MARMAR-624264 format. One line per field, with one value per residue: residue in three letters; z, y, x of N, C-alpha, C in turn. Coordinates in Angstrom, 2 decimals, padded with zeros to 5 digits. Atoms other than C-alpha are relative to their C-alpha. Last residue first. Example, Ala and Ser with C-alpha at 12.3 -4.5 7.8 and 13.67 -1.06 7.14 Angstrom:
// MARMAR-624264
resn	[SER, ALA]
n_zz	[-000.06, 000.00]
n_yy	[-001.19, -001.19]
n_xx	[-000.82, 000.89]
ca_zz	[007.14, 007.80]
ca_yy	[-001.06, -004.50]
ca_xx	[013.67, 012.30]
c_zz	[000.73, 000.00]
c_yy	[001.09, 001.20]
c_xx	[-000.77, 000.90]
// end
This chain:
// MARMAR-624264
resn	[LYS, VAL, VAL, LYS, VAL, PHE, TYR, ILE, LEU, TRP, THR, THR, GLY, GLN, SER, MET, PRO, ILE, ILE, SER, SER, LEU, TYR, SER, LYS, ILE, ILE, GLN, TYR, GLY, ASN, GLN, ILE, LEU, ILE, LYS, ARG, PHE, GLU, ASP, GLN, SER, TYR, TYR, SER, PHE, LEU, ARG, LYS, ARG, GLU, GLY, PRO, LEU, GLN, PRO, GLU, ASP, LEU, GLU, ILE, LYS, GLU, GLY, ARG, GLY, GLN, LYS, VAL, SER, ILE, PHE, GLY, ILE, GLY, ASN, PRO, ARG, VAL, ILE, ALA, HIS, ILE, LYS, LYS, LEU, ALA, GLU, ASN, ILE, ARG, SER, LYS, PRO, ILE, HIS, LEU, LEU, THR, ALA, ALA, THR, TRP, PHE, GLY, ASP, PHE, SER, TYR, LYS, LEU, PHE, ASP, LEU, GLU, TYR, ILE, SER, GLN, HIS, PHE, PHE, GLN, ALA, GLN, PRO, ASN, LEU, LYS, GLN, ALA, GLU, VAL, LEU, LEU, GLY, ARG, SER, VAL, ASP, VAL, GLY, VAL, TYR, ASP, TYR, GLY, LEU, THR, ILE, LEU, GLU, LYS, ALA, ASP, ARG, GLY, GLY, GLY, ALA, GLY, ILE, GLU, LEU, ILE, GLU, GLY, LYS, PRO, LEU, LEU, LYS, LYS, PHE, ILE, ALA, MET, GLU, LYS, ASP, TRP, ILE, GLY, PRO, THR, SER, HIS, LYS, LYS, ILE, TRP, ALA, GLN, ALA, ASN, THR, ASP, TYR, THR, ALA, VAL, THR, LEU, LYS, GLU, GLU, PRO, THR, LEU, LYS, MET]
n_zz	[-000.49, 000.52, -000.82, 000.79, -000.10, 001.02, 000.65, 001.10, 000.74, 000.37, 001.19, 000.11, -000.92, -000.08, -001.14, -000.76, -001.42, -000.66, 000.60, -000.98, 000.45, -001.12, -000.22, -001.34, -000.17, 001.34, 000.02, 000.72, 000.84, 001.37, 000.11, -000.78, 000.72, 001.22, -000.40, -000.36, 001.24, 000.59, -000.89, 000.19, 001.37, 000.92, 000.62, 000.87, 000.14, 001.18, 000.06, 001.09, -000.10, 001.10, -000.01, -000.47, -001.32, 000.00, 000.34, -001.13, 000.54, 001.00, -000.18, 000.06, 000.01, -001.20, 000.09, -001.05, -000.76, -001.41, -000.40, -000.48, -001.46, -000.62, -001.46, -000.51, -001.22, -000.35, -000.28, 000.69, 000.27, 001.02, 001.22, 000.82, 000.34, 001.00, 001.28, 000.34, 000.54, 001.37, 000.86, 000.14, 000.90, 001.38, 000.87, -000.24, 000.69, -000.90, -000.34, -001.21, -001.13, -000.68, -000.72, -001.40, -000.33, -001.44, -000.38, -001.25, -000.72, 000.82, 000.47, 000.42, 001.31, 000.41, 000.50, 001.46, 000.40, 001.34, 000.36, -000.38, 000.91, -000.42, -000.26, -001.33, -000.98, -001.21, -000.98, -000.29, 000.85, -000.20, 001.16, 001.04, 000.41, 000.84, 001.29, 000.77, 000.27, 001.14, 001.24, 000.16, 000.56, -000.66, -001.27, -001.13, -001.34, -001.14, -001.23, -001.37, -000.61, -000.65, 000.77, 000.85, 001.15, 000.87, 000.63, 001.02, 001.07, 000.77, 001.00, 000.89, 001.41, 000.39, -000.67, 000.92, -000.71, -001.41, -000.88, -001.36, -001.09, -001.27, -000.75, -000.27, 000.75, 000.10, -000.36, 001.00, 001.25, -000.15, 000.09, 001.38, 000.82, -000.22, 000.56, 001.46, 000.55, -000.90, 000.70, 001.12, 001.12, 001.24, 000.92, -000.02, 000.41, 001.46, 000.56, -000.21, 000.85, 001.44, 000.66, -000.76, -000.06, 001.33, 000.32, -000.75, 000.69, 001.25, -000.36, -000.34, 001.26, 000.68, -000.66, -001.27, -000.05, -001.01, 000.57]
n_yy	[-000.83, 000.46, -000.51, -000.81, 000.16, -000.91, 000.15, -000.93, 000.48, -000.91, 000.47, -000.25, 000.87, 001.33, 000.69, -000.77, -000.17, -000.35, -001.16, -000.45, -000.62, -000.34, 000.86, -000.10, 000.73, 000.26, 000.27, 001.24, 000.03, -000.42, -001.45, -000.47, 000.41, -000.79, -001.36, 000.03, 000.19, -001.32, -000.89, 000.28, -000.35, 001.08, 000.82, 001.05, 001.03, 000.87, 001.08, -000.03, 000.99, 000.95, 000.98, -000.33, -000.64, -001.29, -001.08, -000.41, -001.05, 000.43, -000.97, 000.46, -001.18, -000.38, -001.38, -000.93, 000.23, 000.31, 001.31, 000.99, 000.09, 000.92, 000.03, 000.79, -000.35, 000.95, -000.59, 000.73, 001.42, 000.26, 000.56, -001.09, -001.03, 000.50, 000.02, -001.40, -000.60, 000.48, -000.59, -001.43, -000.08, 000.23, -001.12, -000.37, 000.98, 001.05, -000.15, -000.83, 000.77, 000.64, -000.99, -000.01, 000.92, -000.11, 000.68, -000.39, 001.04, 001.21, 000.55, -001.01, 000.39, 001.38, 000.35, -000.05, -001.11, -000.37, -001.29, 000.01, 000.88, 001.39, 000.64, 000.60, -000.50, 000.82, -000.37, 000.95, -000.28, -001.34, -000.11, 000.92, -000.43, -001.18, 000.44, 000.56, -001.09, -000.77, 000.69, 000.03, -001.28, -000.58, -000.54, 000.67, -000.40, 000.79, -000.71, 000.48, -001.24, -000.12, -000.76, 000.93, 000.30, -001.18, 000.05, 001.04, -000.39, -001.08, 000.64, 000.85, -000.36, -001.02, 000.06, -000.46, 000.27, -000.11, 000.80, -000.50, 000.96, -000.70, -000.43, -001.44, -000.70, -001.37, 000.05, 000.82, -000.77, -001.04, 000.68, 000.48, -001.14, -000.28, 001.10, -000.01, 000.60, 001.07, 001.25, 000.00, 000.78, -000.79, 000.64, 001.45, 000.30, -000.10, 001.15, 001.18, -000.07, -000.04, 000.56, -000.26, -001.45, -000.48, 000.58, -000.76, -001.28, 000.29, 000.33, -001.27, -000.70, 000.71, -000.30, 000.70, 001.08, 000.95, 001.34]
n_xx	[001.12, 001.28, 001.10, 000.91, 001.44, 000.49, 001.31, 000.21, 001.16, 001.07, 000.70, 001.44, 000.71, -000.57, 000.60, 000.99, -000.32, -001.26, -000.65, -000.99, -001.25, -000.86, -001.15, -000.58, -001.27, -000.54, -001.43, -000.29, -001.20, 000.27, 000.12, 001.15, 001.21, 000.12, 000.37, 001.42, 000.76, 000.16, 000.75, 001.42, 000.40, -000.34, 001.04, -000.52, 001.03, -000.04, 000.97, 000.97, 001.07, -000.13, 001.08, 001.34, 000.09, 000.69, -000.94, -000.84, -000.86, -000.98, -001.09, -001.38, -000.87, -000.75, -000.46, 000.36, 001.22, -000.18, 000.50, -000.96, 000.01, -000.96, -000.06, -001.12, -000.73, -001.06, -001.30, -001.07, 000.26, 001.01, -000.58, -000.53, 000.99, 000.95, -000.71, -000.30, 001.23, 000.17, -001.02, 000.30, 001.16, -000.44, 000.36, 001.40, 000.86, 000.46, 001.42, 000.09, -000.54, 001.12, 000.80, -000.44, -001.08, -000.21, -001.25, -000.66, -000.71, 000.00, -001.26, -000.99, -000.52, 000.23, 001.32, 000.09, 000.87, -000.47, 000.59, 001.41, 000.72, -000.02, 001.29, -000.06, 000.96, 000.07, 001.02, 001.07, 001.15, 000.55, 000.90, -000.48, -001.34, 000.18, 000.54, -001.11, -000.94, 000.51, -000.32, -001.45, -000.43, -001.17, 000.45, -000.63, 000.44, -000.40, 000.32, -000.20, 000.47, 001.30, 000.98, 000.74, -000.85, 000.09, 001.32, -000.02, -000.93, 000.63, 000.87, -000.80, 000.12, -000.97, -001.30, -001.05, -001.23, 000.37, -000.85, -000.20, -000.16, -000.13, 001.16, 000.01, -001.05, 000.52, 001.42, 000.69, 000.01, 001.02, 001.30, 000.12, 000.39, 001.42, 000.80, -000.09, 001.23, 000.44, 000.25, 000.95, -000.53, 000.03, 000.95, -000.16, -001.37, -000.06, 000.71, -000.82, -001.20, 000.27, -001.18, -001.23, -000.23, -000.39, -001.30, -001.01, -000.19, -000.69, -001.38, -000.64, -000.26, -001.08, -001.27, -000.13, -000.96, 000.42, 000.03]
ca_zz	[054.20, 053.94, 054.45, 052.78, 054.82, 054.72, 057.97, 059.49, 062.89, 064.09, 065.91, 068.26, 069.19, 067.58, 067.11, 064.75, 063.71, 062.53, 061.59, 062.24, 060.24, 060.48, 057.70, 056.53, 053.18, 051.97, 055.31, 055.01, 057.65, 059.10, 062.85, 063.47, 060.66, 062.28, 065.69, 064.17, 062.49, 065.77, 067.56, 064.61, 064.51, 068.28, 070.03, 072.35, 073.91, 075.07, 077.44, 077.83, 080.68, 079.85, 081.91, 082.06, 079.87, 077.03, 076.89, 078.80, 075.99, 078.12, 081.23, 080.14, 081.11, 080.23, 077.82, 077.12, 074.90, 072.14, 068.56, 068.08, 065.90, 062.28, 060.24, 056.59, 055.09, 051.74, 051.07, 049.69, 050.89, 051.84, 055.09, 057.80, 059.60, 059.54, 061.44, 064.26, 064.25, 064.66, 067.72, 069.41, 068.78, 070.26, 073.43, 075.94, 074.42, 075.52, 072.52, 072.45, 070.04, 067.70, 066.85, 065.54, 061.93, 061.06, 057.39, 055.96, 052.65, 050.22, 052.80, 053.74, 053.84, 056.77, 057.53, 059.60, 063.26, 064.45, 068.11, 069.34, 067.45, 069.34, 067.52, 067.08, 063.34, 060.66, 057.09, 055.09, 053.60, 056.40, 056.45, 058.75, 060.88, 060.92, 062.20, 064.95, 066.27, 065.89, 068.16, 071.02, 070.54, 071.07, 070.09, 066.46, 063.14, 059.57, 056.23, 052.90, 049.27, 048.19, 045.67, 046.88, 048.18, 050.43, 051.85, 052.48, 054.29, 056.30, 057.36, 059.06, 060.44, 064.09, 065.18, 062.55, 064.71, 062.43, 058.89, 056.69, 052.94, 049.94, 046.66, 044.56, 043.69, 046.48, 046.47, 044.58, 046.72, 049.91, 048.79, 048.12, 051.42, 053.24, 051.75, 052.46, 056.05, 057.79, 054.77, 056.71, 060.16, 062.32, 065.35, 067.68, 066.78, 066.97, 070.56, 071.60, 070.03, 071.48, 074.97, 077.20, 074.71, 073.94, 077.61, 078.36, 075.60, 077.15, 080.61, 079.18, 077.56, 080.85, 082.69, 080.07, 077.38, 076.60, 074.73]
ca_yy	[034.25, 031.98, 033.60, 031.42, 030.12, 029.47, 027.92, 027.28, 025.66, 026.52, 024.14, 025.89, 024.54, 027.46, 030.40, 033.10, 031.40, 029.07, 028.45, 025.01, 024.41, 022.30, 022.30, 023.77, 024.57, 025.87, 025.65, 027.27, 029.91, 030.69, 030.68, 027.00, 026.12, 028.12, 026.55, 023.06, 023.73, 025.08, 021.82, 019.70, 021.28, 021.18, 024.51, 026.79, 030.11, 032.30, 035.27, 037.35, 038.29, 040.10, 043.29, 045.09, 044.38, 041.83, 039.11, 036.67, 036.60, 034.51, 034.75, 032.87, 033.38, 030.26, 028.61, 025.01, 022.54, 022.89, 024.03, 027.74, 029.96, 031.12, 032.56, 033.60, 034.81, 034.94, 036.67, 034.50, 037.03, 040.34, 040.68, 043.04, 040.67, 037.66, 039.54, 040.37, 036.80, 035.43, 037.59, 036.66, 032.96, 033.30, 034.97, 032.08, 030.76, 033.96, 035.78, 035.98, 033.03, 034.98, 037.17, 034.96, 035.91, 037.54, 038.37, 039.38, 039.36, 041.23, 043.91, 046.35, 043.84, 045.57, 048.97, 049.26, 050.01, 046.69, 046.72, 043.16, 042.80, 045.78, 049.01, 051.50, 052.10, 051.80, 053.09, 052.70, 055.50, 055.60, 051.82, 051.19, 054.26, 053.37, 049.88, 051.34, 053.59, 050.71, 048.49, 050.98, 051.63, 047.95, 046.94, 046.51, 047.34, 047.32, 048.45, 047.37, 047.74, 044.72, 044.88, 042.17, 044.93, 046.04, 042.52, 042.51, 045.83, 044.91, 041.64, 043.53, 046.28, 046.16, 044.34, 044.42, 042.32, 042.10, 042.77, 043.97, 043.43, 045.33, 043.54, 041.53, 037.98, 036.40, 032.60, 032.73, 035.63, 033.77, 030.76, 032.95, 034.76, 031.43, 030.34, 033.72, 033.84, 034.46, 036.43, 039.28, 038.84, 041.65, 039.58, 040.31, 043.99, 044.20, 042.93, 045.43, 048.34, 047.42, 046.35, 048.36, 048.47, 044.76, 043.78, 046.20, 044.60, 041.16, 042.41, 044.04, 040.73, 038.88, 041.50, 041.05, 043.70, 045.93, 048.80]
ca_xx	[-006.26, -003.21, 000.19, 002.83, 005.74, 009.46, 010.58, 014.01, 014.52, 018.00, 020.31, 022.70, 026.14, 027.96, 025.65, 026.89, 030.14, 028.62, 025.00, 023.55, 020.39, 017.24, 014.65, 011.37, 009.79, 006.44, 004.62, 001.20, 000.53, -002.89, -002.28, -002.93, -000.52, 002.27, 001.69, 001.72, 005.07, 006.42, 005.76, 006.90, 010.35, 010.73, 010.60, 012.58, 011.61, 014.49, 014.23, 017.37, 019.69, 022.93, 022.84, 026.18, 029.19, 029.23, 031.90, 029.71, 027.05, 024.69, 022.54, 019.43, 015.81, 013.88, 011.46, 010.56, 012.37, 014.93, 015.43, 015.95, 013.78, 013.99, 011.13, 010.88, 007.61, 005.84, 002.52, -000.27, -002.87, -001.20, 000.72, -000.53, -002.89, -000.56, 002.14, -000.25, -001.60, 001.92, 002.53, -000.74, -000.10, 003.40, 002.11, 002.01, 005.22, 006.95, 008.45, 012.27, 012.56, 010.27, 013.25, 016.05, 015.28, 011.97, 011.49, 008.12, 006.26, 004.08, 003.33, 000.56, -002.33, -004.03, -002.55, 000.59, 001.24, 002.61, 001.62, 002.20, 005.48, 006.81, 007.45, 010.28, 010.23, 012.90, 012.76, 015.97, 018.08, 020.66, 021.21, 024.19, 023.46, 019.75, 020.50, 022.71, 019.95, 017.50, 019.60, 019.48, 015.78, 015.03, 011.48, 012.44, 010.83, 012.13, 010.72, 012.18, 011.14, 013.16, 015.98, 018.35, 020.63, 017.77, 017.57, 021.33, 021.36, 018.27, 019.90, 022.74, 020.50, 021.52, 018.39, 015.64, 013.34, 010.33, 011.52, 008.69, 008.67, 007.35, 007.91, 010.34, 011.40, 009.31, 009.75, 013.04, 014.28, 013.33, 015.37, 018.41, 017.86, 017.87, 021.17, 022.77, 021.48, 024.82, 026.05, 027.62, 029.21, 027.81, 026.85, 029.78, 029.96, 026.17, 026.21, 028.88, 027.01, 023.61, 024.71, 022.40, 019.52, 019.81, 019.81, 016.97, 014.89, 015.39, 014.43, 011.30, 010.37, 010.76, 008.69, 005.95, 005.52, 002.57, 004.17]
c_zz	[-000.16, 000.61, -000.67, 000.90, -000.99, -000.10, -001.06, -000.66, -001.04, -000.75, -000.24, -001.27, -000.03, 001.05, 000.07, 001.27, 000.84, -000.84, 000.84, -000.64, 001.19, -000.54, 001.23, 000.13, 001.43, 000.09, -001.43, -000.07, -000.64, -000.91, -001.44, -000.16, 000.71, -000.74, -001.22, 000.40, 000.28, -001.32, -000.64, 000.86, -000.20, -001.38, -000.68, -000.51, -001.05, 000.08, -001.30, 000.10, -001.14, 000.01, -001.21, -000.04, 000.44, 001.40, 000.01, -000.29, 001.08, -000.47, -000.94, 000.17, 000.05, -000.22, 001.30, -000.27, 001.03, 000.67, 001.48, 000.40, 000.40, 001.52, 000.43, 001.51, 000.29, 001.25, 000.51, 000.15, -000.88, -000.18, -000.97, -001.28, -000.98, -000.50, -001.13, -001.33, -000.41, -000.65, -001.46, -000.98, -000.27, -000.98, -001.47, -000.93, 000.17, -000.74, 000.97, 000.41, 001.29, 001.16, 000.80, 000.83, 001.47, 000.45, 001.50, 000.25, 001.28, 000.71, -000.83, -000.71, -000.53, -001.42, -000.36, -000.41, -001.52, -000.60, -001.34, -000.45, 000.28, -000.99, 000.54, 000.35, 001.31, 000.97, 001.16, 001.03, 000.32, -000.83, 000.05, -001.29, -001.16, -000.48, -000.96, -001.38, -000.88, -000.36, -001.22, -001.29, -000.25, -000.68, 000.78, 001.27, 001.03, 001.31, 001.16, 001.06, 001.49, 000.46, 000.63, -000.76, -000.97, -001.26, -000.95, -000.73, -001.13, -001.19, -000.87, -001.10, -000.97, -001.47, -000.41, 000.62, -000.85, 000.82, 001.43, 000.73, 001.32, 001.12, 001.27, 000.85, 000.28, -000.72, -000.15, 000.26, -001.11, -001.29, 000.06, -000.21, -001.47, -000.84, 000.11, -000.66, -001.53, -000.60, 000.86, -000.56, -001.15, -001.22, -001.34, -001.09, -000.07, -000.50, -001.52, -000.61, 000.14, -000.85, -001.52, -000.79, 000.65, 000.01, -001.35, -000.29, 000.68, -000.78, -001.25, 000.36, 000.25, -001.33, -000.69, 000.66, 001.37, -000.02, 001.11]
c_yy	[-000.76, 000.83, -000.36, 000.40, 000.88, -000.24, 001.08, -000.28, 001.06, -000.73, 000.91, -000.62, 000.17, -000.82, -001.44, -000.70, 000.64, 001.09, 000.38, 001.10, 000.35, 000.56, 000.47, -000.98, 000.16, -000.88, -000.34, -000.18, -001.39, 000.06, 000.50, 001.49, 000.51, -000.32, 000.89, 001.39, 000.04, -000.07, 001.36, 000.91, -000.19, 000.40, -001.22, -000.89, -000.99, -001.03, -000.78, -001.20, 000.18, -001.05, -000.93, -001.16, 000.12, 000.58, 001.37, 001.15, 000.53, 001.19, -000.44, 001.17, -000.49, 001.30, 000.37, 001.43, 001.10, -000.22, -000.25, -001.30, -001.11, 000.10, -000.94, 000.12, -000.95, 000.46, -001.05, 000.65, -000.61, -001.50, -000.36, -000.48, 001.04, 001.10, -000.37, 000.09, 001.46, 000.57, -000.40, 000.66, 001.46, 000.06, -000.25, 001.10, 000.33, -000.96, -001.10, 000.27, 000.80, -000.87, -000.65, 001.06, 000.15, -001.10, 000.17, -000.88, 000.53, -001.16, -001.28, -000.60, 001.00, -000.22, -001.48, -000.41, 000.18, 001.00, 000.48, 001.27, -000.01, -000.82, -001.40, -000.55, -000.75, 000.65, -000.99, 000.56, -000.89, 000.31, 001.35, 000.14, -000.85, 000.53, 001.16, -000.47, -000.51, 001.16, 000.80, -000.68, 000.01, 001.30, 000.64, 000.66, -000.77, 000.53, -000.91, 000.96, -000.30, 001.42, 000.15, 000.68, -000.95, -000.21, 001.18, -000.11, -001.01, 000.38, 001.05, -000.62, -000.82, 000.34, 001.14, -000.02, 000.37, -000.45, 000.27, -000.95, 000.72, -001.02, 000.74, 000.33, 001.49, 000.85, 001.36, -000.02, -000.77, 000.79, 001.02, -000.71, -000.39, 001.19, 000.32, -001.07, -000.02, -000.76, -001.16, -001.41, -000.04, -000.76, 000.72, -000.67, -001.50, -000.34, 000.01, -001.24, -001.25, -000.05, 000.09, -000.38, 000.33, 001.50, 000.49, -000.52, 000.82, 001.28, -000.26, -000.22, 001.33, 000.67, -000.67, 000.41, -000.65, -001.22, -001.01]
c_xx	[-001.32, -001.11, -001.32, -001.16, -000.75, -001.50, -000.19, -001.35, -000.34, -001.10, -001.19, -000.54, -001.50, -000.73, 000.48, -000.45, -001.09, 000.66, 001.21, 000.82, 000.88, 001.31, 000.77, 001.16, 000.47, 001.23, 000.43, 001.51, 000.14, 001.21, -000.06, -000.25, -001.25, -001.29, -000.19, -000.49, -001.50, -000.75, -000.23, -000.86, -001.50, -000.50, 000.61, -001.14, 000.48, -001.12, 000.19, -000.94, -001.00, -001.11, 000.10, -000.98, -001.46, -000.06, -000.66, 000.96, 000.96, 000.83, 001.12, 000.97, 001.44, 000.75, 000.70, 000.43, -000.20, -001.34, 000.29, -000.68, 000.97, -000.12, 001.11, 000.05, 001.15, 000.73, 000.98, 001.37, 001.09, -000.23, -001.12, 000.68, 000.53, -000.91, -000.96, 000.73, 000.23, -001.25, -000.19, 000.97, -000.37, -001.16, 000.34, -000.48, -001.48, -000.93, -000.40, -001.45, 000.00, 000.46, -001.13, -000.72, 000.39, 000.97, 000.17, 001.21, 000.62, 000.69, -000.19, 001.21, 001.03, 000.52, -000.06, -001.41, 000.03, -000.97, 000.52, -000.73, -001.50, -000.82, 000.23, -001.37, 000.16, -000.97, 000.01, -000.98, -001.21, -001.24, -000.70, -000.80, 000.51, 001.35, -000.13, -000.46, 001.14, 000.92, -000.44, 000.42, 001.51, 000.41, 001.15, -000.49, 000.82, -000.55, 000.40, -000.51, -000.14, -000.28, -001.36, -001.14, -000.69, 000.84, -000.21, -001.34, -000.02, 000.88, -000.68, -000.86, 000.81, 000.01, 000.91, 001.39, 001.19, 001.21, -000.42, 000.93, 000.22, 000.10, 000.35, -001.22, 000.07, 001.05, -000.68, -001.51, -000.72, -000.16, -001.13, -001.33, -000.15, -000.47, -001.48, -000.88, 000.02, -001.19, -000.45, -000.20, -001.01, 000.52, -000.11, -000.82, 000.23, 001.40, 000.09, -000.64, 000.86, 001.27, -000.06, 001.25, 001.34, 000.29, 000.49, 001.41, 001.09, 000.30, 000.84, 001.47, 000.71, 000.36, 001.19, 001.31, 000.00, 000.92, -000.27]
// end
């Protein structure tokens, strides 16, 4: 997988701390509001989750009745996701090498994942998603509000390596990026999600894939 040094560092952090990270971020219902909106926009169909993590969102999306497939670049997280969702399909893939046929999915879900993509590669990542979603497919995206990008040493309670790349955006900045890459904004807003990320403002986007 063709990852930058910063991306490799981020993956290593998740691989090293998979179980501890999942334990901290396993609170169910974090995206309940967003999943309800997503369900109205896409009542059923085949969906791809990019950045499946520990499988928390996968479990809830499957419960909603979607034909679910998940990918993640961290093998450590995928092991735990599969344990939580033994019947689900998970694949070890980076966002740059999504190995699916063109127009494979009716929609996609990517929560707190694109924030780990370098800004220099965000267009590449969005184009890869765009290519495998059917025309007028529905997507959910969440990234963090802020400026610039940096390597952060966070999650102090976790052992071992804790450095991760974060890319931050303003609401209008990311909106323009989405439009440039063939996404129509259906709905967007700011959200603060506690206890998952106290002090963080999330940029929420529901999009339609325009072909």
